[in-house]
The first five atom37 places (N, CA, C, CB, O) and aatype in JSON, in Angstrom:
{
  "aatype": [12, 6, 15, 6, 11, 10, 15, 13, 6, 3, 0, 18, 11, 5, 10, 12, 6, 10, 19, 1, 11, 12, 6, 7, 7, 6, 10, 14, 10, 0, 0, 15, 19, 6, 0, 18, 6, 5, 7, 9, 11, 10, 11, 0, 18, 4, 6, 5, 10, 10, 11, 6, 0, 6, 10, 11, 9, 6, 16, 10, 11, 19, 7, 16, 2, 5],
  "atom_mask": [
    [1, 1, 1, 1, 1],
    [1, 1, 1, 1, 1],
    [1, 1, 1, 1, 1],
    [1, 1, 1, 1, 1],
    [1, 1, 1, 1, 1],
    [1, 1, 1, 1, 1],
    [1, 1, 1, 1, 1],
    [1, 1, 1, 1, 1],
    [1, 1, 1, 1, 1],
    [1, 1, 1, 1, 1],
    [1, 1, 1, 1, 1],
    [1, 1, 1, 1, 1],
    [1, 1, 1, 1, 1],
    [1, 1, 1, 1, 1],
    [1, 1, 1, 1, 1],
    [1, 1, 1, 1, 1],
    [1, 1, 1, 1, 1],
    [1, 1, 1, 1, 1],
    [1, 1, 1, 1, 1],
    [1, 1, 1, 1, 1],
    [1, 1, 1, 1, 1],
    [1, 1, 1, 1, 1],
    [1, 1, 1, 1, 1],
    [1, 1, 1, 0, 1],
    [1, 1, 1, 0, 1],
    [1, 1, 1, 1, 1],
    [1, 1, 1, 1, 1],
    [1, 1, 1, 1, 1],
    [1, 1, 1, 1, 1],
    [1, 1, 1, 1, 1],
    [1, 1, 1, 1, 1],
    [1, 1, 1, 1, 1],
    [1, 1, 1, 1, 1],
    [1, 1, 1, 1, 1],
    [1, 1, 1, 1, 1],
    [1, 1, 1, 1, 1],
    [1, 1, 1, 1, 1],
    [1, 1, 1, 1, 1],
    [1, 1, 1, 0, 1],
    [1, 1, 1, 1, 1],
    [1, 1, 1, 1, 1],
    [1, 1, 1, 1, 1],
    [1, 1, 1, 1, 1],
    [1, 1, 1, 1, 1],
    [1, 1, 1, 1, 1],
    [1, 1, 1, 1, 1],
    [1, 1, 1, 1, 1],
    [1, 1, 1, 1, 1],
    [1, 1, 1, 1, 1],
    [1, 1, 1, 1, 1],
    [1, 1, 1, 1, 1],
    [1, 1, 1, 1, 1],
    [1, 1, 1, 1, 1],
    [1, 1, 1, 1, 1],
    [1, 1, 1, 1, 1],
    [1, 1, 1, 1, 1],
    [1, 1, 1, 1, 1],
    [1, 1, 1, 1, 1],
    [1, 1, 1, 1, 1],
    [1, 1, 1, 1, 1],
    [1, 1, 1, 1, 1],
    [1, 1, 1, 1, 1],
    [1, 1, 1, 0, 1],
    [1, 1, 1, 1, 1],
    [1, 1, 1, 1, 1],
    [1, 1, 1, 1, 1]
  ],
  "atom_positions": [
    [[-11.25, 3.64, 5.41], [-9.85, 3.96, 5.17], [-9.76, 5.06, 4.13], [-9.08, 2.71, 4.7], [-10.33, 4.95, 3.05]],
    [[-9.06, 6.1, 4.45], [-8.84, 7.21, 3.54], [-7.46, 7.08, 2.92], [-9.0, 8.56, 4.27], [-6.6, 7.93, 3.15]],
    [[-7.26, 6.02, 2.14], [-5.92, 5.76, 1.6], [-5.43, 6.87, 0.69], [-5.92, 4.46, 0.84], [-4.22, 7.08, 0.56]],
    [[-6.36, 7.6, 0.05], [-5.94, 8.64, -0.87], [-5.14, 9.73, -0.17], [-7.15, 9.25, -1.55], [-4.39, 10.47, -0.82]],
    [[-5.28, 9.84, 1.14], [-4.58, 10.88, 1.88], [-3.33, 10.36, 2.57], [-5.51, 11.49, 2.91], [-2.59, 11.13, 3.19]],
    [[-3.07, 9.08, 2.48], [-1.92, 8.48, 3.14], [-0.68, 8.59, 2.27], [-2.2, 7.01, 3.47], [-0.74, 8.52, 1.05]],
    [[0.45, 8.77, 2.94], [1.72, 8.68, 2.22], [1.97, 7.19, 1.95], [2.91, 9.34, 3.04], [1.34, 6.32, 2.55]],
    [[2.9, 6.93, 1.07], [3.26, 5.53, 0.8], [3.72, 4.86, 2.08], [4.36, 5.45, -0.26], [3.32, 3.73, 2.38]],
    [[4.55, 5.55, 2.84], [5.11, 4.97, 4.06], [4.02, 4.62, 5.07], [6.12, 5.92, 4.69], [4.06, 3.56, 5.69]],
    [[3.05, 5.51, 5.24], [1.97, 5.25, 6.19], [1.09, 4.1, 5.73], [1.13, 6.5, 6.39], [0.7, 3.25, 6.53]],
    [[0.77, 4.07, 4.44], [-0.05, 2.98, 3.91], [0.68, 1.65, 4.06], [-0.39, 3.24, 2.42], [0.07, 0.64, 4.41]],
    [[1.98, 1.65, 3.79], [2.77, 0.43, 3.9], [2.83, -0.04, 5.35], [4.19, 0.65, 3.35], [2.73, -1.24, 5.61]],
    [[3.0, 0.88, 6.29], [3.01, 0.52, 7.71], [1.68, -0.12, 8.11], [3.28, 1.77, 8.57], [1.66, -1.12, 8.83]],
    [[0.59, 0.47, 7.66], [-0.73, -0.09, 7.98], [-0.87, -1.49, 7.4], [-1.86, 0.82, 7.44], [-1.37, -2.4, 8.06]],
    [[-0.42, -1.65, 6.17], [-0.49, -2.96, 5.53], [0.33, -3.99, 6.3], [0.0, -2.88, 4.09], [-0.14, -5.1, 6.54]],
    [[1.53, -3.63, 6.68], [2.38, -4.57, 7.42], [1.8, -4.9, 8.8], [3.79, -3.98, 7.58], [1.95, -6.03, 9.28]],
    [[1.15, -3.94, 9.43], [0.51, -4.2, 10.72], [-0.66, -5.18, 10.57], [0.01, -2.87, 11.34], [-0.84, -6.07, 11.39]],
    [[-1.43, -5.01, 9.51], [-2.52, -5.95, 9.24], [-1.98, -7.35, 9.01], [-3.34, -5.49, 8.01], [-2.52, -8.32, 9.53]],
    [[-0.93, -7.45, 8.23], [-0.32, -8.75, 7.95], [0.17, -9.39, 9.24], [0.85, -8.59, 6.95], [-0.04, -10.58, 9.48]],
    [[0.84, -8.59, 10.08], [1.35, -9.11, 11.35], [0.22, -9.66, 12.22], [2.11, -8.01, 12.11], [0.34, -10.75, 12.79]],
    [[-0.87, -8.91, 12.33], [-2.0, -9.35, 13.15], [-2.64, -10.62, 12.59], [-3.05, -8.25, 13.24], [-2.99, -11.53, 13.33]],
    [[-2.77, -10.67, 11.27], [-3.39, -11.84, 10.65], [-2.49, -13.06, 10.8], [-3.68, -11.57, 9.17], [-2.97, -14.14, 11.13]],
    [[-1.21, -12.88, 10.56], [-0.29, -14.02, 10.7], [-0.15, -14.47, 12.14], [1.08, -13.65, 10.14], [0.07, -15.65, 12.42]],
    [[-0.29, -13.52, 13.07], [-0.15, -13.85, 14.48], [-1.41, -14.45, 15.09], [0.0, 0.0, 0.0], [-1.41, -14.83, 16.25]],
    [[-2.47, -14.53, 14.31], [-3.71, -15.1, 14.81], [-4.39, -14.23, 15.86], [0.0, 0.0, 0.0], [-5.15, -14.74, 16.69]],
    [[-4.13, -12.93, 15.83], [-4.69, -12.02, 16.81], [-6.15, -11.66, 16.54], [-3.86, -10.77, 16.86], [-6.83, -11.14, 17.43]],
    [[-6.62, -11.92, 15.35], [-7.95, -11.46, 14.96], [-8.93, -12.63, 14.84], [-7.89, -10.7, 13.65], [-8.56, -13.7, 14.37]],
    [[-10.17, -12.41, 15.27], [-11.19, -13.42, 15.0], [-11.49, -13.47, 13.5], [-12.49, -13.12, 15.81], [-11.06, -12.6, 12.75]],
    [[-12.21, -14.47, 13.07], [-12.44, -14.69, 11.64], [-13.03, -13.47, 10.93], [-13.37, -15.87, 11.45], [-12.52, -13.05, 9.9]],
    [[-14.1, -12.91, 11.48], [-14.74, -11.77, 10.82], [-13.78, -10.59, 10.69], [-16.0, -11.33, 11.59], [-13.75, -9.92, 9.65]],
    [[-13.0, -10.34, 11.72], [-12.03, -9.24, 11.67], [-10.91, -9.56, 10.69], [-11.46, -8.97, 13.07], [-10.38, -8.66, 10.04]],
    [[-10.55, -10.82, 10.58], [-9.53, -11.23, 9.62], [-9.98, -10.98, 8.19], [-9.18, -12.71, 9.81], [-9.2, -10.53, 7.35]],
    [[-11.24, -11.25, 7.91], [-11.79, -11.02, 6.57], [-11.78, -9.52, 6.27], [-13.24, -11.59, 6.45], [-11.4, -9.11, 5.18]],
    [[-12.19, -8.71, 7.23], [-12.16, -7.26, 7.05], [-10.73, -6.76, 6.86], [-12.82, -6.55, 8.25], [-10.47, -5.9, 6.01]],
    [[-9.81, -7.29, 7.65], [-8.41, -6.9, 7.53], [-7.86, -7.3, 6.16], [-7.57, -7.55, 8.65], [-7.09, -6.55, 5.56]],
    [[-8.26, -8.45, 5.67], [-7.82, -8.91, 4.35], [-8.32, -7.95, 3.27], [-8.31, -10.35, 4.08], [-7.57, -7.57, 2.37]],
    [[-9.59, -7.56, 3.37], [-10.16, -6.62, 2.4], [-9.43, -5.28, 2.44], [-11.66, -6.42, 2.66], [-9.12, -4.7, 1.4]],
    [[-9.17, -4.79, 3.64], [-8.45, -3.53, 3.78], [-7.02, -3.68, 3.25], [-8.43, -3.07, 5.26], [-6.49, -2.77, 2.61]],
    [[-6.42, -4.82, 3.51], [-5.07, -5.08, 3.03], [-4.98, -5.05, 1.52], [0.0, 0.0, 0.0], [-4.01, -4.53, 0.95]],
    [[-5.98, -5.61, 0.86], [-6.0, -5.59, -0.61], [-6.05, -4.16, -1.12], [-7.21, -6.39, -1.15], [-5.36, -3.81, -2.07]],
    [[-6.87, -3.33, -0.47], [-6.97, -1.93, -0.88], [-5.65, -1.19, -0.64], [-8.11, -1.23, -0.13], [-5.2, -0.42, -1.48]],
    [[-5.04, -1.44, 0.51], [-3.76, -0.79, 0.82], [-2.68, -1.23, -0.15], [-3.33, -1.1, 2.25], [-1.87, -0.41, -0.6]],
    [[-2.65, -2.51, -0.48], [-1.67, -3.03, -1.43], [-1.82, -2.35, -2.8], [-1.81, -4.57, -1.58], [-0.84, -1.93, -3.4]],
    [[-3.06, -2.25, -3.27], [-3.31, -1.61, -4.56], [-2.9, -0.14, -4.53], [-4.79, -1.75, -4.93], [-2.35, 0.37, -5.5]],
    [[-3.19, 0.53, -3.41], [-2.83, 1.93, -3.27], [-1.3, 2.1, -3.29], [-3.41, 2.5, -1.97], [-0.79, 2.99, -3.97]],
    [[-0.6, 1.26, -2.56], [0.87, 1.32, -2.55], [1.43, 1.06, -3.95], [1.44, 0.29, -1.54], [2.36, 1.74, -4.39]],
    [[0.87, 0.08, -4.64], [1.33, -0.21, -6.0], [1.09, 0.97, -6.93], [0.61, -1.46, -6.55], [1.92, 1.27, -7.78]],
    [[-0.05, 1.66, -6.76], [-0.36, 2.83, -7.57], [0.67, 3.93, -7.32], [-1.78, 3.34, -7.27], [1.18, 4.54, -8.26]],
    [[0.97, 4.18, -6.05], [1.95, 5.22, -5.72], [3.33, 4.88, -6.28], [2.04, 5.41, -4.21], [4.03, 5.76, -6.77]],
    [[3.72, 3.61, -6.21], [5.01, 3.19, -6.75], [5.05, 3.36, -8.27], [5.3, 1.74, -6.38], [6.06, 3.79, -8.83]],
    [[3.95, 3.01, -8.92], [3.89, 3.15, -10.37], [3.99, 4.62, -10.78], [2.59, 2.53, -10.93], [4.67, 4.95, -11.75]],
    [[3.32, 5.49, -10.03], [3.39, 6.92, -10.32], [4.82, 7.44, -10.13], [2.42, 7.71, -9.41], [5.31, 8.23, -10.93]],
    [[5.48, 6.99, -9.07], [6.86, 7.41, -8.83], [7.77, 6.9, -9.94], [7.35, 6.89, -7.46], [8.66, 7.62, -10.4]],
    [[7.55, 5.67, -10.38], [8.33, 5.1, -11.47], [8.18, 5.92, -12.75], [7.91, 3.65, -11.71], [9.16, 6.2, -13.44]],
    [[6.94, 6.29, -13.06], [6.69, 7.09, -14.26], [7.38, 8.45, -14.17], [5.18, 7.28, -14.46], [7.93, 8.93, -15.16]],
    [[7.36, 9.07, -13.01], [8.03, 10.35, -12.83], [9.53, 10.21, -13.06], [7.75, 10.92, -11.43], [10.16, 11.05, -13.7]],
    [[10.1, 9.13, -12.52], [11.53, 8.9, -12.68], [11.86, 8.68, -14.15], [11.99, 7.68, -11.83], [12.84, 9.23, -14.66]],
    [[11.07, 7.89, -14.83], [11.3, 7.65, -16.26], [11.2, 8.94, -17.05], [10.3, 6.62, -16.8], [11.99, 9.18, -17.96]],
    [[10.22, 9.77, -16.7], [10.05, 11.06, -17.38], [11.28, 11.94, -17.16], [8.78, 11.77, -16.89], [11.75, 12.6, -18.08]],
    [[11.77, 11.94, -15.93], [12.97, 12.73, -15.64], [14.18, 12.19, -16.39], [13.25, 12.74, -14.14], [15.0, 12.97, -16.88]],
    [[14.29, 10.88, -16.48], [15.41, 10.28, -17.22], [15.37, 10.68, -18.69], [15.38, 8.74, -17.1], [16.38, 11.08, -19.27]],
    [[14.18, 10.58, -19.28], [14.03, 10.92, -20.68], [14.33, 12.4, -20.9], [12.6, 10.58, -21.17], [14.95, 12.78, -21.89]],
    [[13.88, 13.23, -19.96], [14.11, 14.66, -20.07], [15.58, 15.05, -20.0], [0.0, 0.0, 0.0], [15.99, 16.03, -20.62]],
    [[16.36, 14.3, -19.26], [17.78, 14.62, -19.12], [18.6, 14.03, -20.26], [18.31, 14.11, -17.79], [19.75, 14.43, -20.46]],
    [[18.05, 13.1, -21.01], [18.77, 12.46, -22.12], [18.59, 13.2, -23.43], [18.32, 11.03, -22.29], [19.1, 12.76, -24.46]],
    [[17.88, 14.31, -23.42], [17.64, 15.03, -24.68], [18.74, 16.0, -24.99], [16.34, 15.75, -24.63], [18.68, 16.68, -26.02]]
  ]
}
């Protein structure tokens, strides 16, 4: 997975698709474990992108309040 090149929206879509497959019982055990591992990475990546966006917004807020 090249998450570093994914937009937030694409990473989130991939994560939701993994969740859907796992919840739907579509995957055998080994594939479920791999999907879970990939899901953890995608979740962390999405959280990182959100945190970066939050920091940018805060910086812009502070910049306009001066």
